[in-house]
RODREN-599215 format. One line per field, with one value per residue (C-alpha): chain; y, x, z. Coordinates in Angstrom, 1 decimal. Layout:
BEGIN
chain = (A/...)
yy = (Y/...)
xx = (X/...)
zz = (Z/...)
//
This chain:
BEGIN
chain = (A/A/A/A/A/A/A/A/A/A/A/A/A/A/A/A/A/A/A/A/A/A/A/A/A/A/A/A/A/A/A/A/A/A/A/A/A/A/A/A/A/A/A/A/A/A/A/A/A/A/A/A/A/A/A/A/A/A/A/A/A/A/A/A/A/A/A/A/A/A/A/A/A/A/A/A/A/A/A/A/A/A/A/A/A/A/A/A/A/A/A/A/A/A/A/A/A/A/A/A/A/A/A/A/A/A/A/A/A/A/A/A/A/A/A/A/A/A/A/A/A/A/A/A/A/A/A/A/A/A/A/A/A/A/A/A/A/A/A/A/A/A/A/A/A/A/A/A/A/A/A/A/A/A/A/A/A/A/A/A/A/A/A/A/A/A/A/A/A/A/A/A/A/A/A/A/A/A/A/A/A/A/A/A/A/A/A/A/A/A/A/A/A/A/A/A/A/A/A/A/A/A/A/A/A/A/A/A/A)
yy = (108.9/109.1/106.5/106.8/104.5/103.0/101.4/101.8/103.5/106.8/109.8/112.1/115.9/116.4/113.6/115.2/118.6/117.0/115.2/118.4/120.2/117.6/117.5/121.3/121.1/118.3/120.1/123.2/121.1/119.6/116.2/113.4/115.4/114.3/116.1/116.4/113.4/111.1/108.5/109.8/108.2/105.8/107.5/111.2/113.4/116.1/117.3/120.9/120.8/123.5/121.3/118.0/119.2/117.5/115.7/115.6/112.7/110.1/106.5/103.6/104.3/107.9/109.2/112.2/111.2/113.7/113.4/114.3/111.1/109.1/111.2/108.9/106.7/107.0/107.3/105.9/107.7/106.6/108.0/105.5/103.6/100.1/99.1/100.0/96.9/97.2/100.3/100.4/96.6/96.8/99.8/98.2/94.8/96.6/98.3/94.9/93.7/96.7/95.8/92.3/93.6/96.0/93.1/94.4/98.0/97.4/98.8/102.2/102.5/103.4/102.8/104.9/104.6/107.6/107.0/109.4/107.6/108.3/107.8/104.0/103.5/103.5/103.1/99.3/98.8/100.7/98.7/95.3/96.4/97.7/94.8/92.4/93.7/94.1/94.3/97.5/99.4/102.3/103.5/107.2/109.1/112.4/114.1/115.1/118.7/117.7/114.8/117.3/119.8/117.1/115.6/119.1/119.8/116.6/117.4/114.4/114.4/112.3/112.2/110.1/108.3/106.9/103.2/102.2/102.3/102.9/104.6/104.2/106.6/107.9/109.1/109.9/106.8/108.4/107.4/109.8/109.1/111.3/110.9/110.3/114.0/114.5/116.1/115.1/113.5/111.2/110.8/107.2/106.3/103.6/101.4/101.5/98.1/97.1/96.5/100.0/101.6/99.6/100.8/104.4/104.1/102.4/105.3/107.8/105.8/105.9/109.7/110.3/111.3)
xx = (-127.5/-127.6/-130.1/-132.5/-131.7/-135.2/-135.4/-134.1/-137.2/-136.8/-135.9/-138.6/-138.4/-136.5/-134.0/-133.5/-132.8/-130.2/-128.6/-128.5/-126.8/-124.1/-123.7/-123.3/-120.6/-118.8/-118.9/-117.5/-114.5/-113.9/-115.2/-112.8/-110.6/-107.1/-104.4/-101.0/-101.7/-102.7/-105.4/-108.5/-110.0/-112.9/-114.8/-115.8/-112.8/-113.9/-110.5/-110.6/-114.3/-115.2/-117.9/-117.8/-114.7/-115.3/-117.7/-118.3/-120.5/-120.9/-119.8/-121.6/-119.7/-120.7/-117.3/-117.1/-115.5/-114.1/-112.2/-108.8/-109.0/-108.3/-105.3/-102.9/-105.8/-108.3/-111.9/-114.8/-118.0/-121.6/-124.9/-127.8/-130.0/-129.9/-133.4/-132.5/-133.4/-131.0/-128.8/-127.1/-126.3/-125.0/-122.7/-121.4/-120.9/-118.9/-116.8/-116.1/-115.0/-112.7/-111.1/-110.4/-108.9/-106.6/-105.0/-102.3/-103.3/-106.8/-105.6/-105.2/-108.9/-111.6/-115.2/-117.8/-121.6/-123.6/-127.2/-129.9/-132.4/-131.2/-134.7/-134.4/-130.6/-129.5/-125.8/-126.3/-128.1/-125.4/-122.6/-124.3/-125.2/-121.8/-119.8/-122.0/-120.2/-116.7/-115.4/-113.5/-116.5/-117.8/-121.4/-121.9/-125.0/-126.2/-129.4/-131.9/-130.6/-126.9/-127.7/-129.5/-126.7/-124.0/-126.0/-126.4/-122.7/-122.1/-124.9/-126.7/-130.5/-132.8/-136.4/-138.7/-141.4/-144.5/-145.2/-148.5/-147.9/-144.1/-141.7/-138.7/-136.0/-135.1/-131.5/-128.7/-126.6/-123.2/-120.2/-117.3/-113.5/-111.1/-107.3/-104.9/-104.3/-108.0/-109.0/-112.2/-111.1/-113.7/-117.5/-118.4/-121.4/-123.6/-123.1/-119.3/-117.7/-115.3/-112.4/-112.3/-113.0/-110.1/-107.9/-108.8/-108.1/-104.8/-103.9/-104.7/-102.6/-99.7/-100.1/-99.8/-96.4)
zz = (-75.1/-71.3/-70.1/-67.2/-64.3/-64.0/-67.4/-70.9/-72.4/-74.3/-72.1/-70.9/-71.2/-68.0/-68.9/-72.3/-70.8/-68.4/-71.4/-73.3/-70.5/-70.3/-74.1/-74.3/-71.6/-73.3/-76.7/-75.1/-73.8/-77.2/-76.4/-77.5/-79.8/-80.3/-78.3/-79.8/-82.1/-79.2/-79.7/-77.9/-74.9/-75.6/-72.8/-73.2/-72.4/-70.0/-68.9/-67.9/-66.8/-64.3/-62.7/-60.8/-58.9/-55.5/-53.3/-49.6/-48.4/-45.7/-45.8/-44.2/-40.9/-40.8/-41.8/-44.1/-47.4/-50.0/-53.2/-51.6/-49.5/-52.7/-54.0/-55.9/-57.2/-59.9/-58.8/-60.7/-59.5/-60.2/-59.0/-58.6/-56.1/-54.6/-55.8/-59.5/-61.5/-64.4/-65.0/-61.6/-61.4/-64.9/-64.1/-60.9/-62.6/-65.3/-62.6/-61.1/-64.5/-64.8/-61.5/-62.7/-66.0/-64.1/-62.2/-59.9/-60.7/-59.3/-55.9/-57.7/-58.6/-56.1/-57.2/-55.4/-55.6/-54.5/-53.7/-55.1/-52.8/-49.3/-48.0/-48.5/-49.0/-45.4/-44.6/-43.9/-47.2/-49.1/-47.5/-48.3/-51.9/-52.9/-51.4/-53.3/-56.4/-55.0/-51.4/-52.1/-53.5/-51.3/-51.0/-50.0/-48.9/-47.7/-46.7/-49.5/-49.9/-50.1/-52.5/-54.8/-54.6/-55.3/-58.2/-59.7/-59.5/-61.6/-64.0/-62.9/-63.2/-60.9/-59.9/-57.8/-59.9/-58.1/-58.7/-57.0/-53.3/-53.6/-56.0/-58.2/-59.4/-62.8/-63.0/-65.3/-66.1/-66.8/-64.7/-64.0/-63.7/-61.7/-62.3/-59.5/-59.0/-58.3/-61.7/-63.4/-66.7/-68.2/-68.5/-69.2/-71.3/-69.9/-73.0/-72.8/-72.2/-69.4/-71.7/-73.1/-69.7/-68.2/-71.0/-70.4/-66.6/-67.3/-69.5/-66.7/-64.3/-66.6/-67.0/-63.3/-61.9)
//
């Protein structure tokens, strides 16, 4: 199940519809079926997906960042927000643990955090937040319209939820992995552990020419 970023309570109707859309897409691609006798990835294999092909967002220094900038490396992409109390810190802590497990190959993985709350997640806030987990992690942002379009292209659901005088964000908790050639290959469940994710990324790195 894809969890909401605000808490781990059961998904509401909109969350369920988002999950269903992702599930249908994954089923159409064959999920984690074996290929030529190979052991399947422990993440969800989405190789051949016709969605989530690219991103074009701004980094903390105002530079435009796109997928092609990381050719030759795997990219681990996650959508969230800096005031998230549990799901986002857990996902980024797992990513940091993956970096540690990769050892010398850690330089071949770029972790990217895309905010779904650009109203509060300023460039300075994003920089401080991502670097608290690992100095190489990058936080990206865009205006509201671009954020919505980018999230939709990755089948990511999010919505603002009022909380008294402020608000929080519910959002899809799936991470995505691109291989070094820039192809979307894996959808990572929130509950997946660092060891199995590191193994999947190592496999993708070995597959690259």
